[in-house]
Structure formats: C-alpha cells, structure tokens
C-alpha positions as CSV (number, residue, x, y, z in Angstrom):
1,M,116.0,86.9,266.2
2,S,112.7,87.6,264.5
3,V,111.9,85.8,261.3
4,R,109.7,87.6,258.8
5,Q,106.8,85.6,257.6
6,P,105.7,85.5,253.9
7,T,102.6,87.5,254.9
8,D,104.9,90.2,256.3
9,R,106.5,90.8,252.9
10,Y,106.5,94.4,251.6
11,L,108.5,96.3,249.1
12,S,111.3,98.5,250.4
13,P,111.4,102.0,248.9
14,P,114.3,100.9,246.5
15,E,112.4,97.8,245.5
16,A,109.2,99.8,244.9
17,K,111.1,102.3,242.8
18,R,112.7,99.6,240.7
19,F,109.3,97.8,240.2
20,Y,107.4,100.9,239.2
21,D,110.2,102.4,237.1
22,R,110.2,99.1,235.1
23,L,106.4,98.3,235.0
24,G,104.8,101.6,235.7
25,S,103.6,102.4,232.2
26,A,101.5,99.3,232.3
27,Q,99.5,100.5,235.3
28,G,96.5,101.6,233.1
29,W,95.2,98.0,233.1
30,Q,94.5,98.2,236.9
31,G,91.5,100.4,236.4
32,F,89.3,97.3,236.6
33,F,90.5,96.7,240.2
34,E,91.1,100.3,241.2
35,N,88.0,102.1,239.9
36,P,85.4,100.6,242.3
37,P,87.2,101.5,245.5
38,I,88.2,104.9,244.1
39,T,84.5,105.6,243.2
40,E,83.5,104.6,246.7
41,M,86.2,106.8,248.3
42,I,85.1,109.8,246.2
43,A,81.4,109.2,247.1
44,H,82.2,109.4,250.8
45,A,84.8,112.2,250.8
46,A,84.2,116.0,250.6
47,F,86.3,116.7,247.5
48,D,83.8,119.2,246.3
49,S,84.8,121.5,249.2
50,A,88.5,120.7,249.4
51,Y,91.0,123.4,249.2
52,S,93.9,121.1,248.4
53,V,94.7,117.4,248.0
54,F,98.0,115.7,248.8
55,E,98.6,112.2,247.5
56,F,101.6,110.1,248.5
57,G,102.1,107.5,245.8
58,C,100.3,109.2,243.1
59,G,101.1,106.7,240.4
60,T,100.0,107.7,236.9
61,G,98.0,110.6,238.2
62,A,94.7,109.0,237.2
63,L,93.0,109.8,240.6
64,A,94.3,113.3,240.5
65,A,93.0,113.9,236.9
66,R,89.6,112.4,237.9
67,L,89.4,114.7,240.9
68,L,90.5,117.8,239.1
69,Q,88.2,117.2,236.2
70,H,85.0,116.2,238.0
71,H,85.2,116.7,241.8
72,L,87.5,119.5,243.0
73,P,86.6,123.2,243.0
74,A,88.2,125.2,240.2
75,D,90.6,126.8,242.7
76,A,91.7,123.6,244.5
77,R,95.3,122.6,244.3
78,Y,96.8,119.1,244.0
79,I,100.2,117.9,245.1
80,G,101.4,114.4,244.4
81,F,104.5,112.5,245.2
82,D,105.8,109.2,243.9
83,I,109.0,107.2,244.4
84,S,109.1,106.1,240.7
85,T,110.6,108.3,238.1
86,T,108.4,106.6,235.5
87,M,105.3,107.3,237.5
88,V,106.2,110.9,238.1
89,S,106.7,111.4,234.4
90,L,103.4,109.7,233.6
91,A,101.5,111.7,236.2
92,Q,103.0,115.0,235.0
93,E,101.9,114.2,231.5
94,H,98.5,113.1,232.6
95,L,98.0,116.4,234.6
96,K,99.2,118.8,232.0
97,P,95.6,120.2,231.5
98,W,95.8,121.4,235.2
99,S,99.5,122.4,235.3
100,E,98.7,125.7,237.0
101,R,97.3,124.0,240.0
102,A,98.6,120.4,240.0
103,R,102.2,119.5,240.8
104,V,103.9,116.1,241.0
105,H,107.3,115.6,242.7
106,Q,109.8,112.8,243.1
107,S,110.0,111.2,246.5
108,D,112.8,109.1,248.0
109,G,110.2,107.0,249.8
110,S,110.7,108.5,253.2
111,P,107.7,109.9,255.2
112,S,109.5,113.2,255.4
113,I,108.1,115.7,252.9
114,P,109.7,119.1,252.3
C-alpha cells in the first residue's frame, strides 16, 4: 500500500471545482504573482503569428483578454476551458469584447476535450 506524502497533495477535479466556484471571483488579486511569469511566457512565445490558442484552466480569462487585446492577430481564435462554473462565467464576461472569436466552455476536469 502506497502512502501519499504531503508534497504529493493535489486537488481532485471535484475539489478544484468546489474551491474555484467558492473563491474564484477573488482571483484578481493574484496578478502580483501571475503577471511576471505570464509576461515572460508571452515574450518567448509566437502569439503574434498564432492562428488559435487553447487554454485548459482559463480561470478569469485574464490571459486570454491580454492576448486578444495586445498579442494575437485580429483573426486568431481563442478557446478556453475551466472546471469552475464561477470561472467560466467570469471569463465569458471578461471576453465579451472578443465574443466573435473567443469561446469559453465548462470542463468536467478530464483530459478528454470534445
């Protein structure tokens, strides 16, 4: 019998859904932690020539909005998935200015995407 160590702890899909459904609207404060690595990722990726972007775990849609507003070509498409109903709602609201080319869908947390 294998014993899981505290460092092996992760959120199961149902736990992640409960957590982000409950606390998802407070995610805006994480910009302090998230912006530096996101800026670094954008600097080293070829988003300016991307045809489409797929994001699994799109959260509030902040990355998608940043990409759509400043980095993606005008005809590029974005598709995001999140397990949290709260996050999907926040992302959909955040991405309204790009609703013709940005879609956000609810996920059940499985790696299978329709």
